[in-house]
N, C-alpha and C positions, 0 to 999 in steps of 0.2 A: 182310223180315228173314232174317238168316244163321241157321242152325241150329246151336245150341250143340252141341259134341261133348264127350263124357265124358272127355276127355283135356286135361292141362295139362303141356305139355312143360317140363322143368327146363333151366336153364343156357342153352346155345347149340342146343338141339335144336327141331327144327321137326316139325309133323305135317302130311302131306300126304294127300290123297286122289288116289289114281292114276287117270290119264286114259289110257283104252284107246285107243290110235291105231289106225288103220286105213289100209291101203294101198289105193289105186284104180288099178286098171289102165286103160290107154289107152281101152278099150271102156267104162269106168265100172263095172266089177265091183268091189265092194268085198270086200276080203280082210281079215278081222279077225285080231288078233294070235294068236289061237289057232290059226290055220291058217298063219300067215306065218312061223312057226318062231322068233319071239322069246321068250326065256325070261322077262325080267323087264321091267316098265315102266320106262322113262326119263324119263316126264313126269307131271307132277302139280301139284295146285292146292294152295296152302297154306291150311290150315284153323285152324292154331294156331302161335304162336310164343313160345318161351321168353324170358325176360328179357334175356338175353346171357350172355357168359363174363366172368370176372372176369381181369384181368391185373394182378397184385399187388393194389392197393387201388381199382383202376379198372375200372368196368363198361364192357365194349366192346358197344355196341349192336348189335342185328341189323340187317342189311341188308334181308332179305325182309320181307315184310308179308302179313297174311291176304288171299287173293284173287289173290295173284300166282301166275302159271303158270309152272313152273321144270322146268328138265332137271337130272337128277340122275345120280350115278353108278350103274352098274348093281349095284355090290357095296358093302357098308358100311352097309346100313340093316337095319331091323328091321320086319317085317310083323305087325301085330295086327289081331284081328278082334274088334269090339265091336258088339253088337246087330245083327250080321249085316251090318255095313259093314267094309270092309277099310281100313285106314290104314297109312301108311308113316312110321316114325319115324327120322329122322337127323339128324346134326350139321350145322350150316349149311354146314361146310367141305366136305360131299359134295354141296353144291349147285354144279352147273357154271354154270349161267346163268338168268336171269329172261327169259322170253319176252316180247317187246314186240308187242302187237297192232297192226297198222297201219290 
């Protein structure tokens, strides 16, 4: 069962749990983000989704769903820390792609 998070996003906002990516050298050495020089995460897992955004009187449904792994813009999001866990809150328009596992 998925852990409930203490955030309920409004409108077209999405809550992500950042995924730390690692670089692996040809010899198999793992270089974490903290050393590789990346300043902000670009990948996350969707943990909560708002109801959508209204256009006039019509609700535009969300494209992403809980459990999707997504790539998002480096800028235009807010980081929040609740109960020691970091989350990212952003508008769905700042999500660039859904990562499909093969």
